[in-house]
Backbone as a chain_set.jsonl record, in Angstrom:
{"seq": "MLTGDERGWKNMRKQDKIIVWPAYFDSTRTRGNGRRVPRSLAVPSPRILEVKEAAQKLGLSYEFVLDAGYPKTPWLKTGMLLITKKGPKEKMIRTIGKQLLKIRSATVKK", "coords": {"N": [[76.105, 141.18, 130.341], [72.834, 140.058, 129.613], [71.679, 137.001, 128.173], [69.305, 135.924, 125.636], [67.954, 133.653, 126.625], [68.259, 133.977, 129.372], [66.741, 136.221, 129.826], [64.267, 135.281, 129.409], [63.201, 135.111, 126.889], [63.192, 132.877, 125.325], [60.901, 131.382, 125.725], [58.945, 133.011, 124.748], [57.697, 132.78, 122.208], [55.882, 130.106, 120.927], [57.206, 127.94, 119.032], [56.638, 125.383, 118.204], [53.945, 125.142, 118.12], [50.757, 126.144, 116.781], [48.439, 128.851, 116.673], [44.973, 128.697, 116.565], [42.088, 130.268, 115.64], [38.504, 130.581, 115.857], [37.565, 132.519, 114.077], [39.06, 132.237, 111.77], [37.682, 130.476, 110.165], [35.236, 131.55, 109.563], [32.612, 132.26, 107.533], [31.209, 134.601, 107.344], [32.954, 136.629, 107.673], [35.395, 138.808, 106.149], [38.5, 138.361, 104.368], [40.18, 140.363, 105.225], [39.142, 140.861, 107.711], [39.836, 138.667, 109.161], [39.289, 136.033, 108.254], [40.779, 133.004, 107.18], [40.608, 130.946, 105.408], [39.4, 129.829, 102.162], [36.116, 130.899, 101.057], [34.712, 128.65, 100.303], [35.552, 126.698, 102.056], [34.721, 127.649, 104.442], [32.485, 128.244, 107.242], [29.374, 129.57, 108.488], [29.664, 131.601, 111.358], [31.432, 129.89, 113.197], [31.877, 127.848, 116.112], [34.11, 127.578, 118.918], [34.106, 125.057, 120.043], [33.319, 123.44, 117.94], [35.514, 123.713, 116.246], [37.409, 122.563, 117.884], [36.412, 119.943, 117.97], [36.808, 119.233, 115.284], [39.622, 119.281, 115.157], [40.137, 117.224, 116.951], [39.006, 115.001, 115.608], [40.768, 114.856, 113.512], [42.954, 113.931, 114.733], [44.788, 115.606, 115.928], [46.999, 117.007, 118.354], [46.225, 119.218, 120.967], [45.851, 122.286, 122.86], [43.303, 123.7, 124.737], [41.995, 126.873, 124.986], [39.759, 128.69, 126.543], [38.964, 131.317, 127.358], [40.065, 133.279, 125.678], [40.423, 136.092, 123.489], [39.99, 136.96, 120.104], [42.451, 138.865, 118.428], [41.519, 141.022, 116.757], [38.974, 141.428, 117.67], [38.897, 141.764, 120.645], [37.081, 141.959, 122.767], [35.218, 140.001, 122.428], [35.144, 136.908, 123.694], [36.093, 134.345, 122.221], [37.617, 132.078, 122.369], [40.424, 129.842, 121.758], [42.588, 127.531, 120.013], [45.608, 125.886, 120.721], [47.584, 124.26, 118.695], [49.636, 121.466, 118.114], [52.259, 121.761, 115.897], [52.287, 120.353, 112.698], [53.224, 120.715, 110.174], [53.009, 123.208, 107.524], [51.282, 126.163, 108.61], [49.088, 127.234, 107.124], [48.297, 125.034, 105.576], [47.49, 123.244, 107.559], [45.355, 124.697, 108.656], [43.574, 124.74, 106.494], [43.008, 122.002, 106.307], [41.718, 121.57, 108.744], [39.535, 123.229, 108.28], [38.228, 121.825, 106.198], [37.432, 119.543, 107.606], [35.763, 120.735, 109.469], [33.69, 121.592, 107.813], [32.625, 119.081, 107.128], [31.67, 118.283, 109.629], [29.715, 120.24, 110.112], [27.976, 119.75, 107.934], [27.092, 117.207, 108.535], [25.709, 117.716, 110.874], [23.619, 119.309, 109.94], [22.2, 117.497, 108.343], [21.003, 115.809, 110.173]], "CA": [[74.917, 141.309, 129.516], [71.994, 138.865, 129.674], [71.326, 136.377, 126.897], [67.863, 135.785, 125.431], [67.436, 132.633, 127.524], [68.225, 134.519, 130.728], [65.661, 137.21, 129.885], [62.998, 134.585, 129.255], [62.707, 135.224, 125.514], [63.095, 131.565, 124.695], [59.53, 130.902, 125.826], [58.01, 134.027, 124.275], [56.937, 132.233, 121.09], [55.856, 128.647, 120.897], [57.487, 127.593, 117.644], [56.118, 124.06, 117.887], [52.487, 125.188, 118.151], [50.095, 127.215, 116.036], [47.194, 129.32, 117.277], [43.846, 128.613, 115.638], [40.913, 130.997, 116.114], [37.289, 130.305, 115.073], [37.412, 133.536, 113.027], [39.735, 131.766, 110.554], [36.761, 129.636, 109.399], [33.942, 132.23, 109.559], [32.252, 132.709, 106.182], [30.631, 135.949, 107.396], [34.074, 137.582, 107.736], [36.236, 138.952, 104.966], [39.895, 138.014, 104.663], [40.712, 141.488, 105.982], [38.625, 140.787, 109.077], [40.352, 137.515, 109.885], [39.087, 134.703, 107.673], [42.038, 132.523, 106.607], [40.332, 129.893, 104.427], [38.47, 130.284, 101.126], [34.704, 130.787, 101.457], [34.253, 127.272, 100.05], [35.901, 125.889, 103.23], [34.287, 128.375, 105.634], [31.121, 128.04, 107.718], [28.935, 130.767, 109.202], [29.804, 131.687, 112.817], [31.881, 128.651, 113.845], [32.137, 127.906, 117.545], [35.4, 126.982, 119.262], [33.904, 123.627, 120.308], [33.306, 122.779, 116.636], [36.907, 123.689, 115.787], [38.049, 121.564, 118.747], [35.961, 118.629, 117.491], [37.493, 118.988, 114.01], [41.015, 118.95, 115.48], [40.1, 115.904, 117.586], [38.755, 113.988, 114.578], [41.968, 114.762, 112.676], [44.013, 113.347, 115.549], [45.779, 116.626, 116.281], [47.075, 117.296, 119.782], [45.94, 120.637, 121.13], [45.495, 122.87, 124.148], [42.074, 124.459, 124.582], [41.985, 128.098, 125.799], [38.385, 129.156, 126.362], [38.723, 132.744, 127.637], [40.906, 134.121, 124.826], [39.717, 136.892, 122.497], [40.698, 137.186, 118.838], [43.035, 140.21, 118.512], [40.726, 142.067, 116.091], [37.768, 141.631, 118.477], [39.277, 141.235, 121.96], [35.955, 141.97, 123.693], [34.505, 138.737, 122.239], [35.99, 135.797, 124.157], [35.703, 133.209, 121.386], [38.463, 130.923, 122.645], [41.396, 129.486, 120.72], [43.283, 126.262, 120.173], [47.046, 125.822, 120.458], [47.728, 122.944, 118.08], [51.012, 121.075, 117.83], [52.537, 121.971, 114.48], [52.627, 119.161, 111.914], [53.391, 121.173, 108.799], [52.736, 124.639, 107.386], [50.053, 126.598, 109.273], [47.991, 127.371, 106.163], [47.838, 123.693, 105.197], [46.764, 122.702, 108.708], [44.1, 125.425, 108.773], [42.689, 124.251, 105.431], [42.588, 120.648, 106.672], [40.725, 121.739, 109.812], [38.363, 123.79, 107.616], [37.524, 120.738, 105.495], [36.802, 118.713, 108.633], [34.684, 121.548, 110.031], [32.586, 121.505, 106.855], [32.018, 117.75, 107.29], [30.931, 118.292, 110.899], [28.526, 121.071, 109.91], [27.035, 119.114, 107.013], [26.51, 116.071, 109.259], [24.764, 118.297, 111.829], [22.461, 119.788, 109.183], [21.454, 116.349, 107.831], [20.267, 115.106, 111.253]], "C": [[74.15, 139.976, 129.534], [71.735, 138.314, 128.273], [69.809, 136.291, 126.803], [67.244, 134.764, 126.361], [67.297, 133.165, 128.941], [67.113, 135.554, 130.895], [64.292, 136.546, 129.777], [62.431, 134.644, 127.848], [62.503, 133.877, 124.854], [61.648, 131.067, 124.675], [58.496, 131.898, 125.309], [57.126, 133.489, 123.144], [57.009, 130.728, 121.125], [55.997, 128.208, 119.442], [56.877, 126.254, 117.234], [54.598, 124.014, 117.889], [51.977, 126.326, 117.275], [48.819, 127.593, 116.781], [46.116, 129.279, 116.206], [42.637, 129.261, 116.302], [39.699, 130.602, 115.281], [37.095, 131.285, 113.92], [38.053, 133.095, 111.711], [38.765, 131.044, 109.619], [35.386, 130.27, 109.223], [33.623, 132.814, 108.186], [31.639, 134.105, 106.182], [31.71, 137.024, 107.477], [34.783, 137.661, 106.385], [37.647, 138.496, 105.345], [40.546, 139.126, 105.489], [40.264, 141.504, 107.439], [38.991, 139.491, 109.787], [40.12, 136.144, 109.302], [40.368, 134.267, 106.974], [41.83, 131.434, 105.563], [39.417, 130.454, 103.343], [37.017, 130.118, 101.605], [34.169, 129.374, 101.265], [34.574, 126.337, 101.214], [35.424, 126.519, 104.538], [32.839, 128.036, 105.972], [30.681, 129.303, 108.443], [29.069, 130.615, 110.723], [30.232, 130.384, 113.497], [32.137, 128.87, 115.336], [33.452, 127.187, 117.835], [35.254, 125.482, 119.529], [33.841, 122.82, 119.008], [34.727, 122.658, 116.083], [37.681, 122.638, 116.588], [37.685, 120.148, 118.294], [36.647, 118.259, 116.175], [38.948, 118.584, 114.251], [41.108, 117.562, 116.101], [39.951, 114.809, 116.54], [39.952, 113.808, 113.65], [43.145, 114.176, 113.448], [45.114, 114.327, 115.922], [45.808, 116.802, 117.797], [46.98, 118.805, 119.964], [45.759, 120.993, 122.596], [44.303, 123.776, 123.881], [42.115, 125.66, 125.529], [40.639, 128.778, 125.566], [38.218, 130.664, 126.482], [39.596, 133.699, 126.824], [40.045, 134.857, 123.801], [40.579, 137.107, 121.265], [41.21, 138.624, 118.825], [42.225, 141.324, 117.835], [39.434, 142.376, 116.836], [38.02, 141.104, 119.892], [38.148, 141.207, 122.98], [35.088, 140.719, 123.545], [35.44, 137.593, 122.634], [35.571, 134.52, 123.435], [36.476, 131.943, 121.711], [39.419, 130.682, 121.49], [41.953, 128.109, 121.02], [44.763, 126.482, 119.905], [47.295, 124.401, 119.969], [49.194, 122.678, 117.798], [51.22, 121.087, 116.326], [52.965, 120.668, 113.809], [52.785, 119.512, 110.443], [53.106, 122.662, 108.741], [51.366, 125.009, 107.979], [48.884, 126.665, 108.301], [47.425, 126.008, 105.76], [47.029, 123.066, 106.333], [45.403, 123.379, 108.873], [43.104, 124.952, 107.716], [42.153, 122.856, 105.756], [41.519, 120.707, 107.762], [39.426, 122.295, 109.222], [37.55, 122.737, 106.887], [36.775, 119.852, 106.493], [35.618, 119.445, 109.271], [33.46, 121.539, 109.117], [31.868, 120.166, 106.977], [31.172, 117.693, 108.552], [29.634, 119.076, 110.747], [27.506, 120.385, 109.003], [26.378, 117.899, 107.669], [25.468, 116.561, 110.262], [23.487, 118.738, 111.133], [21.594, 118.624, 108.72], [20.619, 115.658, 108.903], [18.891, 115.642, 111.461]], "O": [[74.752, 138.904, 129.476], [71.59, 139.071, 127.312], [69.107, 136.554, 127.779], [66.13, 134.966, 126.845], [66.333, 132.846, 129.637], [66.601, 135.737, 132.0], [63.27, 137.185, 130.028], [61.281, 134.259, 127.637], [61.714, 133.758, 123.917], [61.223, 130.412, 123.724], [57.294, 131.654, 125.421], [55.919, 133.732, 123.141], [58.075, 130.147, 121.328], [55.008, 128.119, 118.714], [56.629, 126.019, 116.052], [54.017, 122.95, 117.679], [52.661, 127.326, 117.058], [48.199, 126.755, 117.436], [46.311, 129.758, 115.089], [42.216, 128.856, 117.386], [39.851, 130.311, 114.095], [36.52, 130.923, 112.893], [37.629, 133.538, 110.644], [38.994, 131.0, 108.41], [34.456, 129.598, 108.777], [34.283, 133.748, 107.732], [31.555, 134.735, 105.128], [31.406, 138.211, 107.361], [34.771, 136.717, 105.596], [37.938, 138.274, 106.52], [41.373, 138.85, 106.358], [40.927, 142.089, 108.296], [38.515, 139.236, 110.893], [40.689, 135.169, 109.792], [40.984, 135.056, 106.258], [42.785, 131.036, 104.896], [38.727, 131.448, 103.573], [36.738, 129.282, 102.465], [33.269, 128.947, 101.989], [33.94, 125.291, 101.353], [35.688, 125.989, 105.617], [32.07, 127.602, 105.115], [31.521, 130.037, 108.962], [28.635, 129.615, 111.295], [29.473, 129.83, 114.292], [32.56, 129.948, 115.756], [33.858, 126.296, 117.089], [36.183, 124.718, 119.267], [34.256, 121.662, 118.971], [35.096, 121.627, 115.52], [38.508, 121.913, 116.035], [38.541, 119.266, 118.242], [37.024, 117.104, 115.974], [39.448, 117.653, 113.62], [42.041, 116.81, 115.817], [40.672, 113.811, 116.568], [40.135, 112.739, 113.067], [44.214, 113.952, 112.879], [46.244, 113.923, 116.2], [44.766, 116.753, 118.451], [47.578, 119.572, 119.21], [45.546, 120.131, 123.448], [44.296, 124.533, 122.91], [42.254, 125.488, 126.74], [40.411, 129.37, 124.511], [37.398, 131.241, 125.768], [39.836, 134.826, 127.257], [39.058, 134.313, 123.304], [41.768, 137.404, 121.379], [40.46, 139.532, 119.183], [42.247, 142.463, 118.303], [38.858, 143.451, 116.664], [37.421, 140.106, 120.295], [38.249, 140.491, 123.975], [34.303, 140.406, 124.44], [36.435, 137.35, 121.951], [34.799, 133.718, 123.961], [36.037, 130.846, 121.366], [39.26, 131.23, 120.4], [41.812, 127.588, 122.126], [45.128, 127.186, 118.964], [47.224, 123.449, 120.747], [49.911, 123.549, 117.305], [50.446, 120.493, 115.576], [53.869, 119.975, 114.275], [52.508, 118.69, 109.57], [52.976, 123.315, 109.777], [50.407, 124.246, 107.856], [47.792, 126.198, 108.624], [46.211, 125.853, 105.619], [46.003, 122.43, 106.092], [44.413, 122.72, 109.192], [41.921, 124.783, 108.01], [40.983, 122.563, 105.509], [40.53, 119.976, 107.706], [38.338, 121.88, 109.62], [36.32, 122.749, 106.947], [35.632, 119.462, 106.256], [34.593, 118.834, 109.573], [32.326, 121.485, 109.593], [30.638, 120.116, 106.936], [30.082, 117.121, 108.548], [28.578, 118.632, 111.197], [26.306, 120.433, 109.272], [25.22, 117.597, 107.382], [24.456, 115.896, 110.477], [22.393, 118.563, 111.669], [20.369, 118.746, 108.704], [19.634, 114.991, 108.585], [18.163, 115.155, 112.326]]}, "num_chains": 1, "name": "protein.A"}
């Protein structure tokens, strides 16, 4: 009988990384449609490059996947980030959301 390692299951889930989708920060979505942060930390229609910039400014290491589609809307290739886990996912998402708000507010002021 084969073990999980021999079947390749060991690499099925990346336990040391979290997936972050732009939909998590979209104020136009409901929680049921994929938003993961409170509306106070969300922005309208965030782009993956903005989320990437927020992760960069926070000093997080990440992998950028441009042609990925959010599972609820797979026909929209919004992209995703695979971020090295440095704590609970919800806390990391909220931190990225706060940084995203700062980026958006700085863009609006210019």
